[in-house]
All heavy atoms as a GROMACS GRO file, in nm:
protein
  646
    1MET      N    1   9.180  10.286  12.001
    1MET     CA    2   9.244  10.413  12.023
    1MET      C    3   9.137  10.519  12.051
    1MET      O    4   9.036  10.526  11.983
    1MET     CB    5   9.324  10.451  11.900
    1MET     CG    6   9.399  10.579  11.916
    1MET     SD    7   9.467  10.627  11.758
    1MET     CE    8   9.632  10.651  11.794
    2LYS      N    9   9.161  10.600  12.150
    2LYS     CA   10   9.064  10.702  12.188
    2LYS      C   11   9.087  10.830  12.110
    2LYS      O   12   9.200  10.870  12.086
    2LYS     CB   13   9.072  10.728  12.337
    2LYS     CG   14   9.031  10.608  12.417
    2LYS     CD   15   9.007  10.640  12.558
    2LYS     CE   16   8.964  10.512  12.626
    2LYS     NZ   17   8.910  10.532  12.754
    3LYS      N   18   8.979  10.891  12.072
    3LYS     CA   19   8.982  11.013  11.993
    3LYS      C   20   9.012  11.132  12.083
    3LYS      O   21   8.959  11.142  12.193
    3LYS     CB   22   8.846  11.029  11.925
    3LYS     CG   23   8.842  11.136  11.824
    3LYS     CD   24   8.714  11.131  11.745
    3LYS     CE   25   8.717  11.249  11.650
    3LYS     NZ   26   8.599  11.264  11.575
    4ILE      N   27   9.096  11.226  12.035
    4ILE     CA   28   9.128  11.344  12.115
    4ILE      C   29   9.075  11.473  12.054
    4ILE      O   30   9.073  11.576  12.119
    4ILE     CB   31   9.280  11.358  12.141
    4ILE    CG1   32   9.356  11.371  12.011
    4ILE    CG2   33   9.331  11.242  12.224
    4ILE    CD1   34   9.501  11.409  12.029
    5SER      N   35   9.029  11.466  11.930
    5SER     CA   36   8.974  11.586  11.866
    5SER      C   37   8.822  11.574  11.856
    5SER      O   38   8.766  11.466  11.869
    5SER     CB   39   9.034  11.606  11.728
    5SER     OG   40   8.999  11.500  11.642
    6ILE      N   41   8.759  11.689  11.835
    6ILE     CA   42   8.613  11.692  11.825
    6ILE      C   43   8.576  11.767  11.698
    6ILE      O   44   8.641  11.864  11.662
    6ILE     CB   45   8.551  11.756  11.952
    6ILE    CG1   46   8.399  11.739  11.954
    6ILE    CG2   47   8.592  11.901  11.966
    6ILE    CD1   48   8.336  11.773  12.088
    7ASP      N   49   8.474  11.718  11.630
    7ASP     CA   50   8.430  11.785  11.506
    7ASP      C   51   8.287  11.836  11.524
    7ASP      O   52   8.220  11.802  11.622
    7ASP     CB   53   8.443  11.692  11.386
    7ASP     CG   54   8.365  11.563  11.400
    7ASP    OD1   55   8.253  11.567  11.454
    7ASP    OD2   56   8.415  11.459  11.356
    8PRO      N   57   8.240  11.918  11.432
    8PRO     CA   58   8.106  11.976  11.446
    8PRO      C   59   7.993  11.875  11.462
    8PRO      O   60   7.897  11.900  11.534
    8PRO     CB   61   8.089  12.058  11.318
    8PRO     CG   62   8.227  12.096  11.280
    8PRO     CD   63   8.311  11.978  11.317
    9LYS      N   64   8.005  11.759  11.397
    9LYS     CA   65   7.902  11.656  11.410
    9LYS      C   66   7.889  11.610  11.555
    9LYS      O   67   7.779  11.592  11.606
    9LYS     CB   68   7.936  11.538  11.318
    9LYS     CG   69   7.833  11.429  11.317
    9LYS     CD   70   7.857  11.325  11.210
    9LYS     CE   71   7.998  11.273  11.213
    9LYS     NZ   72   8.020  11.160  11.121
   10GLU      N   73   8.002  11.594  11.622
   10GLU     CA   74   8.001  11.553  11.762
   10GLU      C   75   7.954  11.667  11.853
   10GLU      O   76   7.884  11.643  11.951
   10GLU     CB   77   8.139  11.503  11.803
   10GLU     CG   78   8.177  11.376  11.731
   10GLU     CD   79   8.325  11.346  11.731
   10GLU    OE1   80   8.406  11.440  11.738
   10GLU    OE2   81   8.358  11.228  11.720
   11VAL      N   82   7.993  11.789  11.819
   11VAL     CA   83   7.947  11.906  11.896
   11VAL      C   84   7.795  11.914  11.889
   11VAL      O   85   7.728  11.941  11.988
   11VAL     CB   86   8.013  12.035  11.843
   11VAL    CG1   87   7.949  12.158  11.906
   11VAL    CG2   88   8.163  12.034  11.870
   12CYS      N   89   7.740  11.888  11.772
   12CYS     CA   90   7.596  11.888  11.750
   12CYS      C   91   7.528  11.790  11.845
   12CYS      O   92   7.427  11.823  11.909
   12CYS     CB   93   7.569  11.851  11.605
   12CYS     SG   94   7.397  11.840  11.560
   13ILE      N   95   7.583  11.671  11.858
   13ILE     CA   96   7.526  11.568  11.945
   13ILE      C   97   7.542  11.605  12.092
   13ILE      O   98   7.447  11.596  12.170
   13ILE     CB   99   7.592  11.431  11.916
   13ILE    CG1  100   7.554  11.385  11.775
   13ILE    CG2  101   7.553  11.328  12.021
   13ILE    CD1  102   7.636  11.270  11.723
   14ILE      N  103   7.661  11.651  12.130
   14ILE     CA  104   7.690  11.686  12.270
   14ILE      C  105   7.598  11.799  12.318
   14ILE      O  106   7.542  11.793  12.427
   14ILE     CB  107   7.837  11.730  12.288
   14ILE    CG1  108   7.934  11.617  12.252
   14ILE    CG2  109   7.864  11.783  12.429
   14ILE    CD1  110   7.941  11.504  12.348
   15LEU      N  111   7.582  11.902  12.234
   15LEU     CA  112   7.504  12.019  12.274
   15LEU      C  113   7.356  12.006  12.243
   15LEU      O  114   7.275  12.083  12.295
   15LEU     CB  115   7.559  12.145  12.207
   15LEU     CG  116   7.703  12.183  12.241
   15LEU    CD1  117   7.743  12.309  12.165
   15LEU    CD2  118   7.721  12.204  12.391
   16GLY      N  119   7.321  11.911  12.158
   16GLY     CA  120   7.181  11.896  12.120
   16GLY      C  121   7.132  12.012  12.034
   16GLY      O  122   7.016  12.052  12.044
   17LYS      N  123   7.222  12.066  11.955
   17LYS     CA  124   7.190  12.182  11.870
   17LYS      C  125   7.200  12.141  11.724
   17LYS      O  126   7.240  12.031  11.690
   17LYS     CB  127   7.286  12.298  11.899
   17LYS     CG  128   7.283  12.348  12.041
   17LYS     CD  129   7.155  12.423  12.068
   17LYS     CE  130   7.157  12.484  12.207
   17LYS     NZ  131   7.040  12.565  12.234
   18SER      N  132   7.167  12.235  11.636
   18SER     CA  133   7.170  12.209  11.493
   18SER      C  134   7.314  12.200  11.441
   18SER      O  135   7.406  12.255  11.503
   18SER     CB  136   7.097  12.320  11.417
   18SER     OG  137   7.171  12.441  11.426
   19PRO      N  138   7.333  12.134  11.327
   19PRO     CA  139   7.467  12.126  11.268
   19PRO      C  140   7.526  12.264  11.236
   19PRO      O  141   7.646  12.286  11.255
   19PRO     CB  142   7.445  12.046  11.140
   19PRO     CG  143   7.325  11.961  11.170
   19PRO     CD  144   7.237  12.048  11.256
   20SER      N  145   7.443  12.357  11.191
   20SER     CA  146   7.496  12.490  11.159
   20SER      C  147   7.544  12.562  11.286
   20SER      O  148   7.647  12.630  11.284
   20SER     CB  149   7.392  12.574  11.086
   20SER     OG  150   7.277  12.594  11.165
   21TYR      N  151   7.472  12.546  11.396
   21TYR     CA  152   7.514  12.606  11.523
   21TYR      C  153   7.646  12.542  11.570
   21TYR      O  154   7.736  12.611  11.616
   21TYR     CB  155   7.407  12.590  11.630
   21TYR     CG  156   7.448  12.647  11.764
   21TYR    CD1  157   7.441  12.784  11.786
   21TYR    CD2  158   7.495  12.566  11.866
   21TYR    CE1  159   7.479  12.838  11.908
   21TYR    CE2  160   7.533  12.618  11.986
   21TYR     CZ  161   7.525  12.755  12.008
   21TYR     OH  162   7.565  12.807  12.128
   22ALA      N  163   7.657  12.411  11.555
   22ALA     CA  164   7.778  12.340  11.597
   22ALA      C  165   7.899  12.387  11.517
   22ALA      O  166   8.007  12.407  11.572
   22ALA     CB  167   7.759  12.189  11.581
   23ARG      N  168   7.880  12.407  11.385
   23ARG     CA  169   7.990  12.458  11.302
   23ARG      C  170   8.032  12.598  11.347
   23ARG      O  171   8.151  12.630  11.353
   23ARG     CB  172   7.951  12.459  11.155
   23ARG     CG  173   7.947  12.322  11.092
   23ARG     CD  174   7.931  12.328  10.940
   23ARG     NE  175   7.808  12.393  10.898
   23ARG     CZ  176   7.690  12.332  10.884
   23ARG    NH1  177   7.680  12.202  10.910
   23ARG    NH2  178   7.583  12.398  10.844
   24LYS      N  179   7.934  12.680  11.381
   24LYS     CA  180   7.962  12.816  11.427
   24LYS      C  181   8.040  12.814  11.558
   24LYS      O  182   8.135  12.890  11.576
   24LYS     CB  183   7.831  12.893  11.445
   24LYS     CG  184   7.849  13.036  11.486
   24LYS     CD  185   7.715  13.107  11.497
   24LYS     CE  186   7.735  13.250  11.545
   24LYS     NZ  187   7.608  13.319  11.562
   25VAL      N  188   8.002  12.725  11.649
   25VAL     CA  189   8.072  12.712  11.777
   25VAL      C  190   8.218  12.672  11.754
   25VAL      O  191   8.309  12.731  11.811
   25VAL     CB  192   8.002  12.609  11.870
   25VAL    CG1  193   8.089  12.572  11.989
   25VAL    CG2  194   7.868  12.663  11.917
   26VAL      N  195   8.240  12.572  11.668
   26VAL     CA  196   8.376  12.526  11.639
   26VAL      C  197   8.458  12.639  11.577
   26VAL      O  198   8.573  12.664  11.616
   26VAL     CB  199   8.375  12.400  11.549
   26VAL    CG1  200   8.515  12.367  11.499
   26VAL    CG2  201   8.317  12.282  11.625
   27ARG      N  202   8.401  12.711  11.482
   27ARG     CA  203   8.471  12.825  11.419
   27ARG      C  204   8.507  12.931  11.523
   27ARG      O  205   8.619  12.983  11.524
   27ARG     CB  206   8.384  12.889  11.310
   27ARG     CG  207   8.392  12.822  11.177
   27ARG     CD  208   8.333  12.910  11.066
   27ARG     NE  209   8.200  12.962  11.095
   27ARG     CZ  210   8.086  12.903  11.063
   27ARG    NH1  211   8.086  12.788  10.998
   27ARG    NH2  212   7.970  12.959  11.093
   28THR      N  213   8.412  12.962  11.610
   28THR     CA  214   8.435  13.063  11.713
   28THR      C  215   8.548  13.023  11.808
   28THR      O  216   8.636  13.104  11.839
   28THR     CB  217   8.306  13.088  11.795
   28THR    OG1  218   8.203  13.131  11.705
   28THR    CG2  219   8.327  13.193  11.902
   29ILE      N  220   8.546  12.899  11.854
   29ILE     CA  221   8.650  12.851  11.946
   29ILE      C  222   8.786  12.856  11.878
   29ILE      O  223   8.884  12.902  11.938
   29ILE     CB  224   8.618  12.710  11.998
   29ILE    CG1  225   8.489  12.711  12.081
   29ILE    CG2  226   8.735  12.655  12.081
   29ILE    CD1  227   8.438  12.573  12.119
   30LYS      N  228   8.794  12.810  11.753
   30LYS     CA  229   8.921  12.813  11.681
   30LYS      C  230   8.971  12.956  11.664
   30LYS      O  231   9.091  12.982  11.678
   30LYS     CB  232   8.907  12.746  11.544
   30LYS     CG  233   8.903  12.595  11.551
   30LYS     CD  234   8.898  12.537  11.412
   30LYS     CE  235   8.905  12.387  11.413
   30LYS     NZ  236   8.911  12.332  11.278
   31LYS      N  237   8.881  13.049  11.636
   31LYS     CA  238   8.919  13.189  11.619
   31LYS      C  239   8.975  13.246  11.749
   31LYS      O  240   9.079  13.311  11.751
   31LYS     CB  241   8.799  13.271  11.573
   31LYS     CG  242   8.830  13.414  11.543
   31LYS     CD  243   8.709  13.486  11.488
   31LYS     CE  244   8.743  13.631  11.456
   31LYS     NZ  245   8.626  13.702  11.404
   32VAL      N  246   8.905  13.219  11.861
   32VAL     CA  247   8.949  13.267  11.992
   32VAL      C  248   9.086  13.209  12.028
   32VAL      O  249   9.172  13.279  12.084
   32VAL     CB  250   8.845  13.232  12.101
   32VAL    CG1  251   8.900  13.253  12.241
   32VAL    CG2  252   8.718  13.312  12.081
   33LEU      N  253   9.109  13.082  11.994
   33LEU     CA  254   9.236  13.015  12.026
   33LEU      C  255   9.346  13.044  11.924
   33LEU      O  256   9.460  13.002  11.943
   33LEU     CB  257   9.214  12.864  12.036
   33LEU     CG  258   9.122  12.817  12.148
   33LEU    CD1  259   9.102  12.667  12.140
   33LEU    CD2  260   9.175  12.857  12.284
   34GLY      N  261   9.312  13.112  11.815
   34GLY     CA  262   9.411  13.145  11.713
   34GLY      C  263   9.451  13.025  11.628
   34GLY      O  264   9.562  13.021  11.576
   35LYS      N  265   9.361  12.931  11.612
   35LYS     CA  266   9.389  12.812  11.531
   35LYS      C  267   9.349  12.835  11.387
   35LYS      O  268   9.253  12.907  11.360
   35LYS     CB  269   9.311  12.691  11.585
   35LYS     CG  270   9.364  12.639  11.715
   35LYS     CD  271   9.294  12.510  11.749
   35LYS     CE  272   9.382  12.434  11.845
   35LYS     NZ  273   9.392  12.296  11.816
   36LYS      N  274   9.421  12.772  11.297
   36LYS     CA  275   9.386  12.779  11.156
   36LYS      C  276   9.269  12.686  11.128
   36LYS      O  277   9.242  12.593  11.204
   36LYS     CB  278   9.505  12.740  11.069
   36LYS     CG  279   9.617  12.840  11.074
   36LYS     CD  280   9.727  12.804  10.979
   36LYS     CE  281   9.835  12.910  10.983
   36LYS     NZ  282   9.944  12.878  10.891
   37LYS      N  283   9.202  12.713  11.017
   37LYS     CA  284   9.083  12.637  10.978
   37LYS      C  285   9.110  12.486  10.973
   37LYS      O  286   9.028  12.405  11.015
   37LYS     CB  287   9.037  12.687  10.842
   37LYS     CG  288   8.912  12.626  10.791
   37LYS     CD  289   8.875  12.687  10.656
   37LYS     CE  290   8.751  12.625  10.600
   37LYS     NZ  291   8.714  12.684  10.470
   38GLU      N  292   9.226  12.449  10.923
   38GLU     CA  293   9.257  12.306  10.903
   38GLU      C  294   9.310  12.236  11.029
   38GLU      O  295   9.326  12.115  11.030
   38GLU     CB  296   9.357  12.288  10.788
   38GLU     CG  297   9.492  12.352  10.810
   38GLU     CD  298   9.498  12.499  10.767
   38GLU    OE1  299   9.397  12.557  10.726
   38GLU    OE2  300   9.609  12.554  10.776
   39HIS      N  301   9.335  12.312  11.136
   39HIS     CA  302   9.384  12.251  11.259
   39HIS      C  303   9.268  12.195  11.342
   39HIS      O  304   9.163  12.258  11.353
   39HIS     CB  305   9.462  12.351  11.342
   39HIS     CG  306   9.592  12.389  11.279
   39HIS    ND1  307   9.665  12.498  11.319
   39HIS    CD2  308   9.662  12.334  11.178
   39HIS    CE1  309   9.775  12.507  11.245
   39HIS    NE2  310   9.773  12.408  11.159
   40PRO      N  311   9.287  12.077  11.400
   40PRO     CA  312   9.178  12.016  11.478
   40PRO      C  313   9.155  12.087  11.611
   40PRO      O  314   9.247  12.147  11.668
   40PRO     CB  315   9.227  11.873  11.501
   40PRO     CG  316   9.375  11.882  11.496
   40PRO     CD  317   9.406  11.991  11.398
   41LEU      N  318   9.034  12.079  11.658
   41LEU     CA  319   8.997  12.131  11.790
   41LEU      C  320   8.996  12.011  11.884
   41LEU      O  321   8.930  11.911  11.857
   41LEU     CB  322   8.858  12.194  11.783
   41LEU     CG  323   8.802  12.252  11.913
   41LEU    CD1  324   8.888  12.370  11.959
   41LEU    CD2  325   8.659  12.296  11.893
   42THR      N  326   9.070  12.022  11.994
   42THR     CA  327   9.074  11.909  12.086
   42THR      C  328   8.952  11.911  12.178
   42THR      O  329   8.888  12.015  12.198
   42THR     CB  330   9.202  11.910  12.173
   42THR    OG1  331   9.197  12.021  12.262
   42THR    CG2  332   9.328  11.914  12.089
   43ILE      N  333   8.924  11.797  12.232
   43ILE     CA  334   8.812  11.784  12.326
   43ILE      C  335   8.836  11.873  12.447
   43ILE      O  336   8.744  11.941  12.494
   43ILE     CB  337   8.793  11.637  12.368
   43ILE    CG1  338   8.753  11.553  12.247
   43ILE    CG2  339   8.691  11.624  12.480
   43ILE    CD1  340   8.754  11.403  12.271
   44THR      N  341   8.959  11.878  12.495
   44THR     CA  342   8.993  11.960  12.611
   44THR      C  343   8.969  12.108  12.582
   44THR      O  344   8.912  12.180  12.665
   44THR     CB  345   9.139  11.937  12.653
   44THR    OG1  346   9.158  11.798  12.679
   44THR    CG2  347   9.175  12.017  12.777
   45GLU      N  348   9.011  12.155  12.465
   45GLU     CA  349   8.990  12.296  12.427
   45GLU      C  350   8.841  12.327  12.421
   45GLU      O  351   8.796  12.431  12.470
   45GLU     CB  352   9.056  12.325  12.292
   45GLU     CG  353   9.206  12.322  12.296
   45GLU     CD  354   9.270  12.320  12.158
   45GLU    OE1  355   9.204  12.278  12.060
   45GLU    OE2  356   9.388  12.359  12.148
   46PHE      N  357   8.765  12.238  12.359
   46PHE     CA  358   8.620  12.256  12.347
   46PHE      C  359   8.556  12.264  12.486
   46PHE      O  360   8.476  12.353  12.514
   46PHE     CB  361   8.560  12.141  12.266
   46PHE     CG  362   8.410  12.136  12.270
   46PHE    CD1  363   8.334  12.226  12.198
   46PHE    CD2  364   8.345  12.040  12.347
   46PHE    CE1  365   8.195  12.221  12.203
   46PHE    CE2  366   8.207  12.035  12.351
   46PHE     CZ  367   8.132  12.126  12.279
   47CYS      N  368   8.593  12.171  12.573
   47CYS     CA  369   8.534  12.166  12.706
   47CYS      C  370   8.568  12.288  12.791
   47CYS      O  371   8.483  12.340  12.863
   47CYS     CB  372   8.576  12.038  12.779
   47CYS     SG  373   8.502  11.891  12.706
   48LYS      N  374   8.692  12.333  12.782
   48LYS     CA  375   8.732  12.453  12.857
   48LYS      C  376   8.649  12.573  12.812
   48LYS      O  377   8.601  12.650  12.894
   48LYS     CB  378   8.880  12.482  12.841
   48LYS     CG  379   8.969  12.397  12.926
   48LYS     CD  380   9.114  12.437  12.910
   48LYS     CE  381   9.205  12.350  12.992
   48LYS     NZ  382   9.346  12.387  12.975
   49TYR      N  383   8.635  12.589  12.682
   49TYR     CA  384   8.561  12.703  12.628
   49TYR      C  385   8.412  12.696  12.665
   49TYR      O  386   8.352  12.797  12.701
   49TYR     CB  387   8.576  12.709  12.476
   49TYR     CG  388   8.512  12.831  12.415
   49TYR    CD1  389   8.582  12.951  12.408
   49TYR    CD2  390   8.382  12.828  12.367
   49TYR    CE1  391   8.524  13.065  12.353
   49TYR    CE2  392   8.323  12.941  12.312
   49TYR     CZ  393   8.395  13.059  12.306
   49TYR     OH  394   8.335  13.170  12.253
   50MET      N  395   8.355  12.577  12.658
   50MET     CA  396   8.212  12.559  12.684
   50MET      C  397   8.180  12.531  12.832
   50MET      O  398   8.064  12.515  12.868
   50MET     CB  399   8.156  12.444  12.598
   50MET     CG  400   8.165  12.468  12.450
   50MET     SD  401   8.074  12.612  12.392
   50MET     CE  402   7.907  12.560  12.419
   51HIS      N  403   8.283  12.522  12.916
   51HIS     CA  404   8.267  12.494  13.059
   51HIS      C  405   8.194  12.360  13.080
   51HIS      O  406   8.099  12.350  13.157
   51HIS     CB  407   8.192  12.607  13.130
   51HIS     CG  408   8.259  12.740  13.113
   51HIS    ND1  409   8.374  12.774  13.182
   51HIS    CD2  410   8.229  12.845  13.034
   51HIS    CE1  411   8.410  12.896  13.146
   51HIS    NE2  412   8.324  12.941  13.055
   52LEU      N  413   8.244  12.257  13.012
   52LEU     CA  414   8.189  12.123  13.024
   52LEU      C  415   8.292  12.030  13.087
   52LEU      O  416   8.413  12.057  13.079
   52LEU     CB  417   8.150  12.068  12.887
   52LEU     CG  418   8.040  12.143  12.812
   52LEU    CD1  419   8.026  12.089  12.670
   52LEU    CD2  420   7.909  12.131  12.886
   53ASP      N  421   8.247  11.922  13.146
   53ASP     CA  422   8.336  11.824  13.206
   53ASP      C  423   8.403  11.742  13.096
   53ASP      O  424   8.334  11.678  13.014
   53ASP     CB  425   8.258  11.733  13.300
   53ASP     CG  426   8.349  11.633  13.368
   53ASP    OD1  427   8.431  11.677  13.450
   53ASP    OD2  428   8.337  11.513  13.337
   54VAL      N  429   8.535  11.744  13.094
   54VAL     CA  430   8.612  11.677  12.989
   54VAL      C  431   8.584  11.527  12.986
   54VAL      O  432   8.566  11.468  12.879
   54VAL     CB  433   8.764  11.703  13.007
   54VAL    CG1  434   8.845  11.627  12.905
   54VAL    CG2  435   8.794  11.851  12.998
   55GLU      N  436   8.580  11.463  13.101
   55GLU     CA  437   8.561  11.318  13.106
   55GLU      C  438   8.423  11.276  13.055
   55GLU      O  439   8.411  11.174  12.988
   55GLU     CB  440   8.586  11.265  13.248
   55GLU     CG  441   8.731  11.276  13.292
   55GLU     CD  442   8.828  11.211  13.195
   55GLU    OE1  443   8.801  11.098  13.150
   55GLU    OE2  444   8.931  11.274  13.165
   56GLU      N  445   8.322  11.354  13.086
   56GLU     CA  446   8.188  11.323  13.036
   56GLU      C  447   8.183  11.331  12.884
   56GLU      O  448   8.127  11.244  12.818
   56GLU     CB  449   8.084  11.419  13.094
   56GLU     CG  450   8.046  11.389  13.236
   56GLU     CD  451   7.933  11.479  13.283
   56GLU    OE1  452   7.825  11.474  13.222
   56GLU    OE2  453   7.955  11.552  13.380
   57VAL      N  454   8.241  11.437  12.830
   57VAL     CA  455   8.241  11.456  12.684
   57VAL      C  456   8.324  11.348  12.616
   57VAL      O  457   8.282  11.290  12.516
   57VAL     CB  458   8.291  11.598  12.647
   57VAL    CG1  459   8.308  11.612  12.496
   57VAL    CG2  460   8.195  11.703  12.701
   58ARG      N  461   8.442  11.317  12.672
   58ARG     CA  462   8.526  11.210  12.615
   58ARG      C  463   8.451  11.077  12.614
   58ARG      O  464   8.456  11.003  12.516
   58ARG     CB  465   8.654  11.194  12.694
   58ARG     CG  466   8.761  11.286  12.653
   58ARG     CD  467   8.898  11.238  12.696
   58ARG     NE  468   8.995  11.334  12.649
   58ARG     CZ  469   9.067  11.412  12.728
   58ARG    NH1  470   9.055  11.403  12.859
   58ARG    NH2  471   9.152  11.498  12.677
   59ALA      N  472   8.383  11.048  12.723
   59ALA     CA  473   8.308  10.923  12.732
   59ALA      C  474   8.199  10.918  12.625
   59ALA      O  475   8.178  10.815  12.561
   59ALA     CB  476   8.247  10.908  12.871
   60GLU      N  477   8.130  11.028  12.604
   60GLU     CA  478   8.024  11.033  12.503
   60GLU      C  479   8.081  11.015  12.363
   60GLU      O  480   8.028  10.939  12.282
   60GLU     CB  481   7.951  11.168  12.512
   60GLU     CG  482   7.835  11.181  12.420
   60GLU     CD  483   7.717  11.092  12.456
   60GLU    OE1  484   7.698  11.062  12.575
   60GLU    OE2  485   7.645  11.053  12.364
   61ILE      N  486   8.191  11.081  12.334
   61ILE     CA  487   8.252  11.072  12.202
   61ILE      C  488   8.312  10.935  12.176
   61ILE      O  489   8.299  10.880  12.066
   61ILE     CB  490   8.360  11.182  12.185
   61ILE    CG1  491   8.290  11.318  12.174
   61ILE    CG2  492   8.448  11.156  12.063
   61ILE    CD1  493   8.383  11.434  12.178
   62ASN      N  494   8.375  10.878  12.276
   62ASN     CA  495   8.440  10.748  12.258
   62ASN      C  496   8.344  10.632  12.279
   62ASN      O  497   8.384  10.517  12.276
   62ASN     CB  498   8.561  10.736  12.352
   62ASN     CG  499   8.673  10.828  12.309
   62ASN    OD1  500   8.705  10.835  12.192
   62ASN    ND2  501   8.730  10.901  12.403
   63GLY      N  502   8.216  10.662  12.301
   63GLY     CA  503   8.115  10.558  12.307
   63GLY      C  504   8.114  10.476  12.434
   63GLY      O  505   8.070  10.362  12.434
   64THR      N  506   8.159  10.536  12.544
   64THR     CA  507   8.155  10.464  12.670
   64THR      C  508   8.062  10.536  12.766
   64THR      O  509   8.038  10.654  12.754
   64THR     CB  510   8.295  10.455  12.734
   64THR    OG1  511   8.346  10.588  12.753
   64THR    CG2  512   8.390  10.375  12.648
   65GLN      N  513   8.011  10.463  12.861
   65GLN     CA  514   7.921  10.519  12.960
   65GLN      C  515   8.004  10.595  13.063
   65GLN      O  516   8.099  10.542  13.119
   65GLN     CB  517   7.842  10.408  13.028
   65GLN     CG  518   7.743  10.454  13.131
   65GLN     CD  519   7.627  10.531  13.069
   65GLN    OE1  520   7.592  10.508  12.956
   65GLN    NE2  521   7.571  10.621  13.145
   66TYR      N  522   7.969  10.720  13.088
   66TYR     CA  523   8.039  10.799  13.189
   66TYR      C  524   7.991  10.758  13.327
   66TYR      O  525   7.872  10.749  13.352
   66TYR     CB  526   8.014  10.950  13.168
   66TYR     CG  527   8.078  11.035  13.276
   66TYR    CD1  528   8.215  11.054  13.279
   66TYR    CD2  529   8.002  11.092  13.375
   66TYR    CE1  530   8.274  11.130  13.377
   66TYR    CE2  531   8.059  11.169  13.474
   66TYR     CZ  532   8.196  11.189  13.474
   66TYR     OH  533   8.254  11.264  13.573
   67VAL      N  534   8.085  10.732  13.416
   67VAL     CA  535   8.052  10.695  13.553
   67VAL      C  536   8.105  10.805  13.644
   67VAL      O  537   8.224  10.833  13.647
   67VAL     CB  538   8.117  10.560  13.592
   67VAL    CG1  539   8.086  10.526  13.737
   67VAL    CG2  540   8.070  10.450  13.499
   68SER      N  541   8.016  10.868  13.715
   68SER     CA  542   8.054  10.976  13.806
   68SER      C  543   8.145  10.920  13.915
   68SER      O  544   8.119  10.815  13.972
   68SER     CB  545   7.930  11.038  13.868
   68SER     OG  546   7.966  11.132  13.964
   69ARG      N  547   8.248  10.993  13.946
   69ARG     CA  548   8.340  10.950  14.052
   69ARG      C  549   8.317  11.035  14.177
   69ARG      O  550   8.408  11.090  14.236
   69ARG     CB  551   8.484  10.962  14.004
   69ARG     CG  552   8.510  10.875  13.884
   69ARG     CD  553   8.654  10.874  13.846
   69ARG     NE  554   8.671  10.808  13.718
   69ARG     CZ  555   8.697  10.681  13.703
   69ARG    NH1  556   8.710  10.605  13.807
   69ARG    NH2  557   8.711  10.629  13.584
   70ASN      N  558   8.193  11.039  14.216
   70ASN     CA  559   8.152  11.119  14.330
   70ASN      C  560   8.158  11.033  14.456
   70ASN      O  561   8.117  10.918  14.456
   70ASN     CB  562   8.008  11.168  14.304
   70ASN     CG  563   7.962  11.268  14.406
   70ASN    OD1  564   8.014  11.276  14.516
   70ASN    ND2  565   7.863  11.345  14.369
   71ILE      N  566   8.205  11.090  14.566
   71ILE     CA  567   8.215  11.016  14.692
   71ILE      C  568   8.078  10.967  14.735
   71ILE      O  569   8.064  10.857  14.788
   71ILE     CB  570   8.279  11.105  14.802
   71ILE    CG1  571   8.428  11.112  14.778
   71ILE    CG2  572   8.248  11.053  14.940
   71ILE    CD1  573   8.504  11.192  14.879
   72ASN      N  574   7.974  11.046  14.713
   72ASN     CA  575   7.839  11.004  14.752
   72ASN      C  576   7.798  10.876  14.682
   72ASN      O  577   7.726  10.795  14.740
   72ASN     CB  578   7.738  11.115  14.723
   72ASN     CG  579   7.762  11.236  14.810
   72ASN    OD1  580   7.810  11.223  14.923
   72ASN    ND2  581   7.730  11.354  14.759
   73ASP      N  582   7.842  10.855  14.557
   73ASP     CA  583   7.810  10.733  14.485
   73ASP      C  584   7.869  10.611  14.556
   73ASP      O  585   7.804  10.509  14.568
   73ASP     CB  586   7.863  10.739  14.341
   73ASP     CG  587   7.785  10.837  14.256
   73ASP    OD1  588   7.673  10.877  14.294
   73ASP    OD2  589   7.838  10.874  14.149
   74LYS      N  590   7.991  10.624  14.603
   74LYS     CA  591   8.056  10.513  14.672
   74LYS      C  592   7.982  10.482  14.802
   74LYS      O  593   7.961  10.366  14.837
   74LYS     CB  594   8.202  10.545  14.702
   74LYS     CG  595   8.288  10.546  14.578
   74LYS     CD  596   8.431  10.580  14.614
   74LYS     CE  597   8.516  10.588  14.487
   74LYS     NZ  598   8.652  10.628  14.518
   75GLN      N  599   7.941  10.588  14.872
   75GLN     CA  600   7.869  10.567  14.998
   75GLN      C  601   7.733  10.503  14.971
   75GLN      O  602   7.690  10.418  15.048
   75GLN     CB  603   7.853  10.700  15.071
   75GLN     CG  604   7.984  10.754  15.124
   75GLN     CD  605   7.971  10.894  15.181
   75GLN    OE1  606   7.871  10.961  15.160
   75GLN    NE2  607   8.076  10.939  15.250
   76ASN      N  608   7.666  10.543  14.864
   76ASN     CA  609   7.536  10.485  14.831
   76ASN      C  610   7.548  10.337  14.797
   76ASN      O  611   7.462  10.259  14.831
   76ASN     CB  612   7.472  10.561  14.713
   76ASN     CG  613   7.426  10.699  14.754
   76ASN    OD1  614   7.406  10.727  14.872
   76ASN    ND2  615   7.412  10.787  14.657
   77ARG      N  616   7.656  10.298  14.728
   77ARG     CA  617   7.677  10.158  14.693
   77ARG      C  618   7.699  10.074  14.818
   77ARG      O  619   7.653   9.960  14.827
   77ARG     CB  620   7.794  10.143  14.597
   77ARG     CG  621   7.754  10.172  14.455
   77ARG     CD  622   7.867  10.139  14.361
   77ARG     NE  623   7.894  10.264  14.290
   77ARG     CZ  624   8.012  10.311  14.258
   77ARG    NH1  625   8.119  10.244  14.289
   77ARG    NH2  626   8.025  10.423  14.194
   78LYS      N  627   7.773  10.128  14.917
   78LYS     CA  628   7.798  10.054  15.039
   78LYS      C  629   7.670  10.033  15.119
   78LYS      O  630   7.652   9.931  15.182
   78LYS     CB  631   7.901  10.128  15.127
   78LYS     CG  632   8.041  10.122  15.071
   78LYS     CD  633   8.137  10.198  15.158
   78LYS     CE  634   8.276  10.196  15.100
   78LYS     NZ  635   8.370  10.276  15.180
   79ALA      N  636   7.581  10.132  15.115
   79ALA     CA  637   7.456  10.124  15.191
   79ALA      C  638   7.359  10.024  15.130
   79ALA      O  639   7.274   9.970  15.198
   79ALA     CB  640   7.390  10.262  15.196
   80SER      N  641   7.374   9.996  15.002
   80SER     CA  642   7.281   9.903  14.932
   80SER      C  643   7.299   9.760  14.971
   80SER      O  644   7.391   9.706  15.006
   80SER     CB  645   7.299   9.914  14.783
   80SER     OG  646   7.270  10.044  14.741
   0.00000   0.00000   0.00000
């Protein structure tokens, strides 16, 4: 089953920042969205606020390798 929420520990890893900074980011996003402390922050909400690609973050959290779906990648594979 794939995870849909994100916690400060994962934010810390995604952003490469300290745990205290990650907690602050999560608190700030929840405050802006009007969420209560005990309500989870979804990956989509986090990505929209931080302007990150949802699929890349989901792949990192769910432990899978993100594969870019860029047209240039397909053309490069055909040329090889």
